[in-house]
N, C-alpha and C positions, 0 to 999 in steps of 0.2 A: 511466716516467711518460709517458702519452699527451700528445702535443702538442695534440690536439683532443679533450678528454675528453667534451664534450657531443655532438659529432658522432658519436662512436663509442660512445655509451652505448646498450646494448641496450634494447628496449622490447617489451612484450607487448600485442597488440591482439586481443581475443577469445581464441581459443586458439592464436594464431600469434605466434611470437617473431621480431622483426627484429633482426639483429645490429648494425645501426647505423642512421643516419637518412638514408642516401643511397638514393633510389629511381631505378632506370633507367626513365625515362618511356617510354610506348609510342611507337615511331617508325614502326610499320607495316613491312611487308615487301612490296616491289613484285613480287618474283619468285613470284607465286602461280600454281599449276598450274591446268590447265583445269577440274579438279573442285573448285576453290576450297580446296585444301589446301596446306600448306607442305611444303617439301622439306628435304633434309639441309643445304643452305647456310643456310637460315633457322635451323635448329636450332643450328648452330654459332655463328651471329651472336648469338643470344640467350644461349646457354650461355657465350659469351666474357665477357659482362658480369657474369654470376654468378661466374665464375672470377676476375674482376678485383676482386671484393669488394663489389659493390652489395648492399644489404639485400634489395631486391625487384627483380625483372625482369619487366616487363609486355610481353606479346605484343600488338601493336597490330592494330586493324582486324578484330576478330572480330565477325562480323555475327550479330545475334540473330534477324533476321526476313528471311532471304534468300528470294526476291529483292526483296520489297517494300521493304525498307529499305536496299538496297545502292545505292551511287553509281557502281559500275563494277566492274572486275575485280580491283582490288587489295584484296581482303578475304577473310577466312577464313569459311567457312560453318559455324557451330556446330551446324547440324542434320545435317551430313554425317557419317555414322557412321564411314566410313573416315578422314575428316579428323580426327575426334575421337580416334581411336586414335593417330594420329601426333602430335596435340597433346599427348597424354599422354606420349609419348616425349620431347617437348621439355620438358614440365614436369619430368619426371624428371631430365633433363640439368641444368636450372637448379637443382633442389633438391639434387642430388648435390654441387654446389659450394657449398652452404650458404646459398643465397638463397631467398627466398619467390617462388614462381611465381604470377604474376597474368595474367589474360586481360582485355583491354579489350573491354567489351560496347558495341557501336556500332550506332546506327540513324540513318540520314541524314534520315529524314522527308521534308520538302518538297524536299530536294536529291537524293533518290533517283530511281530511274527509273520508279516507279509513278505519279507525278503526284498524290500524296496528301500531306496535311499536316494540322496542327491546324485550320487554317481555309482557306477559299477564298482564292486569290490568284494570283500569277504569279511565276515564278522564271526569269530570263533568257529571257523571252518564252514560257515554257511555262505553260499554265494548271494550277492546282493545285486539286484538290477536297478538301473537308474529310473527315476520318475520321468514320465513324459511331461510335456508342457501342460497338457490337460490335467494330469495328476496334481501338479503344483497349484494350478488355479483352483482346483477343487479343494485342496487342503487349506489354502488361504481363505476361501469361502467358508470352510468348516470352522476355522478359528473365529471368524466374524459371527457365524451363526451360534456357536457355543457361547460366546460372550453375550450375545443378545438374549439367549435362553437364560443365562445366569442373571442378567439384569432384570429380565421379566419376572424371575422368581424372587427378586428382592435383593440381590447382591449389589453392593455399592461400588465394587471395583473388581477387576480381574488381574491375576498375576500370570503373565506368560512365562512359561519355563523355557528360556532360551539359553540356558547354561548346562553345565555338567554333561555335555555331549548329546543333549536332546536336539530335536530337528533344526530349530533356527541356528543353533551353533554349528550343526553339521553343514549347513549351507554356507555359513560365514567362514569356516575354517578351510584353508586351502589343502589341508591334509585329508579331508573327507569330501570336498567339492572340487572335482577336476573338470567340471563342465566348461564348455566354450561358447554356450549360447547366452541369452540375456540373463541367465541365472548364475553365471560363473565366468571365470577367465580373468577377472580383475577384482580387486577388493570391493569396489563400488557395486559391481554386479553381484558379488557373493552376499553383500549386505541387503540387497533388494528384497529378499524373502522376509527378513525380520521387519523391515520397514513396511512392506506390504501388509503384514499381519496387523501391525499397529494401526495403519491407515484404514484397513477394512473394519477393525473393531470400532474406531472412532466414527467411521461412516455409518455403521449400523447402530451404534449405541449413543452417539453424540460426542461432541468435542469435550464436554464437561465430565464425561464418564472416565475416571482415572484408569490408566494402564500402568501397572507395575511390571517391569520387564527384567527378569533375572538373566544375567550373563555370567560367563566365566571370564574373569579378567585375564587369565592365562590357562592354557591347557597343559602347562608344565612340560615335562620331557616328551609327552605324547603328542604335542601339537604346537600351536602358536604361543608366542611369548607375551609379556605384559605390555610391550609397545603396541602390538597388534590388538590386544584387548582394549586399549584406549581408543583405537580406531573403530572398533566394534561399537563402543559406547557413543563415540562422536557421530557415527552414522545414525544412531537412534535418538540423538538429542533433538527434542522438539516433537518427535513422533511418539515416544513413550513418555509418560508423565514422571515416572520414577524409575531410575536404573538401579536395580538390586544387584550388587556386585559380590560375586562369589568366585570360586576358582575350581579348576580341575575337570576331570571326566569320570563319571561313575557308570557309564554305559556298559563297561566290561570290567571283569574282576582280574584281568590278566596282569595288572600292575598295582602295587600297593598305593600308588598315588591317587587312586580313586577316592581315598578318604581325605584328600587335601581340603575339601570343602568343609570338613568338620575337625578343626585342629584339636589334637588330643593333649594329654597331660604333659607331654614333653615340650609343648610350645607355650609361650606366654599368652595371656588373654589378649584377644584382638589381633591375632597374628595376620589377619587378612585386611585390616583396616587401611594399611598403606596403599593397597590397590584401589580402594574406594576413594581415598584422599587424592590419589593421582588423577582419577577420572573426574572427581568433583571439580578440580581446577580447570578442566576443559569444557565443562557444561555451561551453555548459555541459556538453556530453557528448562532442561529436565532436572529434577531433584535426584538425590543419590541416597541409597540405603546401603549399609554395610552389614556383614554377617560373619559368623565363624567363631564359635566358642566364647562369645561375649556374655558375661553372666553377672557382673557386679554393677550396681547403679552408679558408683563413683566413676567407673571407667566409661560407662555410657554417657554420662554427663560431660566428661572431658571430650569425647568424640564429637558430640553435638556442639558444645561451646566453642571448640577450636575450629569448627567449620569443616572437619574432615568428612562429615556425612550429615545428611538431614534426618535420617532415620536409622534405628538399630533394629535389625531383624534377629529374633531369638527363636531357636527351636528347643535345644536341650535344656536351656535355663528355665523355660516356661513349662517344660514337661516335669522338671524337677520341682519347681515351685510356681504354679500358675498365678499365685498371689504376689509375685515379685513386684509388678508395677504398683499395686496398691500399698504394699509395705514400704517400697522406696518413696512413694509420694508422701507417706506419713512419717518418713524419717526413721522407720523401724528396720534398718539394714540388718541388725543382729538377728532378726526373726526370719530372714530369708534362708530357706534351705539351699545350701551351696551345691551346685553341680560339680561333680568330681571328674568329669570328662573321661569316664571309664569306658565309654562306647557300648555300654550294655544295651542301650536303646537301639543302636545300629545293629548289634549282633542279633538281637531278638526279632527285629523287624524282618530279617532275612528268613526267619523260620515261622513267620506268620503271627508274631506276638508283638504288640506295641506296649513296652513296659519301661519303667525307669528303675534303676537299681535302688534309689533312695526314697522315691515317692511311691508308696504301696498302693495309692489310689489311682495312679495314672492308668487310663483305659478301663478303670472299674468305677468311674464316677457315678454311674447309674446305680451301682450296687451299694456304695458307701456314702456318697455325698448327700443323697436324698433320704437317708435314714438317720435318726438321732443317735449320738454316741452314748448318751447317758444310759448307764446300765440300770435295769429295774430293781436289781438287788445288789447292794454294795457289799463287797467281800474284802477280806484281808488276803493279800496276794504276796507270795514270796517268789522272787525271781533269782535264780541261781546263775550267776555269770554276767559280767559287765562288758561282754563283747558287743558286736553289732546287733545281734538278735536280742540279747538281754536288754540292751538300752532301749531298743524300739518297743519291745514288749512292755517294759516298765512304763515308758512314757505314755503309750496308748492306753494301758490299763488305768493309769492315773487320770487320763483325760476322760475316761468313761466313768469316773467317780469312785473308783476303788482305792483302798488304802494299800500302798505298795512299798515293799522293802526289797532292795536289791543287794545281794551278797556277792562280793568279788574278792577272791582270795589274794589277788595282787594289790599293789598300792596305786593302781591306775586303771582307767577305763579304756576300752577299745579292743580288748582281747588280742588276738594274733596280729591285728593290723597296727597295734601300737609300736611294733618293732620298726616300722617304716617312718618313724617320726623324723629321722635325720635325712630322709631321702628328698632331694629338691623337687622332683617331679610328682611327689605325693602331697604337695602343699595344699591342694584342693581337698584332699581327704582329711588333712589335719583340721581344716576349717569345718568340715562336717562333724568330726568328733567334738570340737569345741561347741558347735551349734547344738548337738544332741545332749551334751553335758549341761548346757544352759537350760534345755527343755526339762531335764530331770529335776533341776533346782526349781524351775518355774512351776512345775506340776506337783511339787511337794513330795517327790519320791525320796524315801529314806535310803541313802546310799551308804553301805557299810563296806569300806575298803579294808584290805588286809584281814578279811574275815572269811574263812573257809566254811561254807555251809556244811552242816552235819545233821544226821537224823536226830541227834540229841537237841540241837538248837530248835528244830521244828517240834519236837515233843514238848518243849517248854513254851514256844510261841503260838503253837496251834493255828497255823494258817489255814484258810479255807481252800486255797489253791496254791499249788507249787508249779512254777514254770521253769523247767530245767533247760538252760541255754548254755551248757558247759563246753560246747565247741568240739575241737579236735586236738590231736597231737601229731607231730611230724611222723610220717611213715619212714621207717628205717629199713632199707633193703638188706637182705642177707648176702652180703658181699665180703669176701675175705679182706680183713684189715679195717672193717667198718668201726671197730672199737679203738682204732688208733688215736693217739693224742693230737694228730693233725687233722682230725675229722670234726666238723661242726655242722650245725643245722643252718638253714637259710636265715631263720629268725635271729640266730646269734650273729651271723655275718652282717645282717642289716643293722643290728644294734651296735656292733663293735667292728667296723671296717678297719680300724687301726690295728686290730689284732689278727687280721687275715694274712698279713705279710705282703710281699711284692707280687705274688701270683697265686691264682686259685684255679681249681678244676671243679666244675659244678655238675653234679649228677641230677639230671632232670631238666628238660627244656620246655616246661610249661611257662605260664606267665611269670610265676615267682622266680624261676631260675633265670629266664632271659632278662627280666627287669632287674634282677640282682646283678647280672653281668654288666648291664648298662650303668648301674649305680657304682659298681666297683671301678668301671672305666672312668667315671667322673672323679673318683677318689685317687686316680693314678695307679690302680691295681690291675694288672693283666689277668684276664680270665678266659677260660674256654668252657663250653657247655657240651655235655654228652646227652643226647636224646634218642630214645628207642624208636620213636615214630618218624614219619617222613617230613614233618613240619612242626612248628611250635604247637605244643600240646595244650590247646585251649578250646575244647569242643563246644562249650556254651558261650564263649566270648571270642569268637573268631575274628571279629572286627578289631578288637584290641590287639590281637596277634598281628594284624596288618600294621597297626600303629607301631608296635614294637619292632617289626621287621624293617619298617622305614627308618626308625631310629638307629637300629643296628647298622643299616646300610650307610646312613649319614656319618656314623662314627667309624666306618671301615671295619666293622666287626662281624659282618655276615659270615665270613669264613671261620669265625671262632665258634660257631654253633655246628656241631657234628651230628647230623641226622642219621637214622637207621643204624645207630651205634649203641652198644651195650657195655656198661661198666662191668669189668670182670674181677678186678682186684685193686686194693688200695695199698700203696707202699709208703714208707716215710718220705719218699721223694715225689709222690704224685699219684696219678690214676692210670691204670691199665684199662683199655677197652678194645672191643673188636668192632670192625666196620667192613662190610663186604668180604667177610672171611679173613680179614687181615688184622693181626695184632698191632695195636698202637699204644702210645704212651704220652700223657700230658705231664710234663714236669711242673710241679706246683708246691708252694709252701703249705697250702691248706686245701683240703678237699671238702666241698660244701654239699650237703645233701638237701636237694630240693625236689624230692620224688613224690610229693603229694602229702595228703593228710589222712589220718585214721580217725573216724568219729569216736568220741568218748561215750559210746552208748552204754557200756556196762556201768560207768560211773553214774550216769543219769538214772539207771534202773534202781539204784539203791534208794532213791527218794520216792519211788512210786507209792510205797505204803504210808507215807508221812503226811498225807492230807486227803480230804474227801475227793478233791479234784486234782488231777496231775496231767501235765502235758510236756512233751519233749519238743523243743523248738530249734530250728536252724540246723547247723552242721551235725550236732550230736544225734539228730533223728535219722538223717539219711545222707548227710554230706551235701555239698552244693556250693553256692557262691553267695555273694552279698545280696543278689536279687532275691533268691529263695529265702534267705535269712530274714530280710526286712519284710517281705510280703507275708511269709509264714507267721512272723512275730505279730505283725499288725492284725492279721485276720484272726488269729487265735485269741488275741487280747480283746478284740471287738466281740468275739463270741461269748465271752465269759458272762 
């Protein structure tokens, strides 16, 4: 008997059968070759999701009108004959594993490089000219031709990107379409472009060839509201086979709402389902898919069983664990690697890397999934430190067949992240620590808590390999008054909010300091943050900084973060700082130091002579974040 019968009920759309209701949303692939084609790494990335059990796998950022509709280099050119041949190979890989292969048809319109859009205007200081009627007809034809090319190369379906501010939405929104001809002026005329795309695709590919059409149910403060989004969907009812309901605009970075399509750690799972449910009630012909931070099979089942949507689209959850569908179908929920909604994938895709903080194999499938894990020579391995890197290194080494002992000086696992155990919006991370702890047990790792590793221990146990994952310690700035009794670290404040008092001043506006400020606000404690830089200091996780800014704004705390400010002195009554040449003071019961971390490199050096092989992993090696820690730990352990 299936644990999730509705989620795993097959369904037929047109002439295509979907084995379940879980779709792998298009995530794009940033490793695009110079001729705008995909390579072998991309093929394995997409095929891995199909192998993991998703019903449909969509290849992202397939450009229908290159170069006029392109926004840059990270797109596939569907007019490139050579590229189409290779796309066919990827479609075949996806289908061989039992999934439906879909291609995302994308056109950036006013955000592209051609300086053209539905109406005259301006984007980020660039002037935009309006499309002519001939331009519009050519673009509609390009959508149909791209869909035909995809079908010819073996794709079972196409996904039209008509949300997030891309071209079909630009035509529908009265904020970006001010035309008065047959393509604008009324809601019905503004919807004509999206309808024409669907009809052209069905004309060229057949009525039984499914079209999934992504829309934004609302553009939030930058455009139309949810009531208008329902009208967008109603216009497409019967023209598109599946309406994929998202939200927001990410065509510009001028507003932190661009991340509304990917709910973060401050929101509950399925924060966007309400929009899909409202649209589902209005549909007479089209099916409905929902998206947005959905990651647990029990929630997915509830969505489908309750009739709020017909499909669940997942991006981050399947990057984190592509085997989620297969594990859920088998009732192995506890084996699913939980997405922590840290936005690391988003942050890195902006810099040309497609990675997951917790899944070290994401975008490296060709390197790792196709090679055996079993080590040719079994070794005795000692792992020092039970933080994120240490846990990953120990699990991976054990999976390779080694005998592994993990030494942790504290009575708990999780390292520096353990201090956030009480933080409500870190609940996803707590699930990850519990999942990794079970992996240690399952793989037979000998975990020694309350045991500080020493050279003497290793002189007696004689390990073949020592992996030092000793982490970091808080950086304490040299500020007068830093030794005061009212000064604590961020770690202490997270663990003991009841001892902070009624007010706090936080030194350091990185993610730790700003997230701590939000947590204290939840606890009813007033806090202000002093940051030397011009914005939240999160160079490698800038997308999470956007999420934090949104939460600060929602709580009315934006003004409590003081940028371009320098802490100068701590007194028993609070914190002195300068900003713009002016001396200022924050009255506070407690001053909290969140000024970064110092790698414990010297502590790790002491173990270098204690085994024939020695490696430093994670933060103690060079500092970094959870992404570098997990990927470094996994790779080094596989190399042993």
